[in-house]
C-alpha positions as CSV (number, residue, x, y, z in Angstrom):
1,M,-8.2,-1.0,9.0
2,A,-7.7,-4.4,7.4
3,T,-4.3,-5.9,6.7
4,I,-4.0,-7.6,3.3
5,T,-0.5,-9.0,3.5
6,H,3.0,-8.6,4.9
7,D,6.1,-8.7,2.7
8,S,9.7,-7.5,2.8
9,G,9.2,-5.8,6.2
10,Y,6.1,-3.9,5.2
11,R,2.4,-4.3,6.1
12,F,-0.1,-3.7,3.2
13,F,-3.5,-2.6,4.4
14,V,-6.6,-0.6,3.6
15,F,-8.7,1.7,5.8
16,D,-12.3,0.9,6.2
17,N,-13.2,4.6,5.8
18,E,-11.1,5.3,2.6
19,T,-12.8,8.1,0.8
20,D,-11.0,7.7,-2.5
21,K,-13.1,5.4,-4.7
22,R,-10.1,4.4,-6.7
23,P,-8.1,1.3,-5.5
24,V,-5.6,2.7,-2.8
25,V,-3.3,0.7,-0.6
26,Q,-1.6,1.9,2.5
27,I,1.9,0.5,3.3
28,A,3.8,0.8,6.6
29,S,7.1,-0.5,7.9
30,A,6.6,-3.4,10.3
31,E,9.2,-1.7,12.5
32,D,8.0,1.9,12.5
33,E,4.4,3.0,11.4
34,R,5.7,6.5,10.7
35,I,7.6,5.0,7.7
36,C,4.7,4.7,5.3
37,A,3.3,5.3,1.9
38,R,-0.2,5.5,0.2
39,M,-0.3,4.2,-3.3
40,L,-2.9,4.2,-6.0
41,L,-3.0,0.9,-7.9
42,E,-4.6,2.0,-11.2
43,P,-2.5,3.7,-12.5
44,L,0.3,2.8,-10.1
45,M,1.2,6.1,-8.4
46,I,2.5,7.3,-5.1
47,L,-0.1,9.5,-3.4
48,D,1.8,10.2,-0.2
49,A,4.9,9.0,1.5
50,S,6.9,9.6,4.7
51,G,10.3,8.4,5.8
52,L,11.1,6.5,2.6
53,S,13.9,7.2,0.1
54,R,13.3,7.3,-3.7
55,E,14.9,3.9,-4.0
56,E,12.7,2.5,-1.3
57,L,9.6,3.9,-3.0
58,R,10.7,2.4,-6.3
59,S,11.1,-1.0,-4.6
60,L,7.7,-0.6,-3.0
61,G,6.2,0.3,-6.3
62,A,7.6,-2.9,-7.8
63,L,6.3,-4.9,-4.9
64,V,2.9,-3.4,-5.2
65,A,2.8,-4.2,-8.9
66,E,3.8,-7.8,-8.2
67,K,1.2,-8.1,-5.4
68,K,-1.5,-6.2,-7.3
69,P,-4.0,-9.1,-7.8
70,L,-3.8,-9.9,-4.1
71,I,-4.1,-6.3,-3.0
72,L,-7.1,-5.7,-5.3
73,K,-8.8,-8.8,-3.9
74,G,-8.3,-7.5,-0.4
75,I,-9.6,-4.0,-1.3
76,N,-12.7,-5.4,-3.1
77,A,-13.4,-7.6,0.0
78,K,-13.6,-4.5,2.1
79,R,-16.1,-2.7,-0.2
């Protein structure tokens, strides 16, 4: 697992063994790893989430869209 960045109380990371060939980012709360989401970057889509409200997921989606170039760079570095 490689952390790409931290922002707004969340850690953005990728798993070394991610089986999905599409660009996917994992997001977890810095305070509680059980509060998490898995998002596809292209197109931006929530694949899985736990412990997050719809409003929090919308905010995370906006944050992922904003950080997309940095996240893609981190994903491509792991491939």
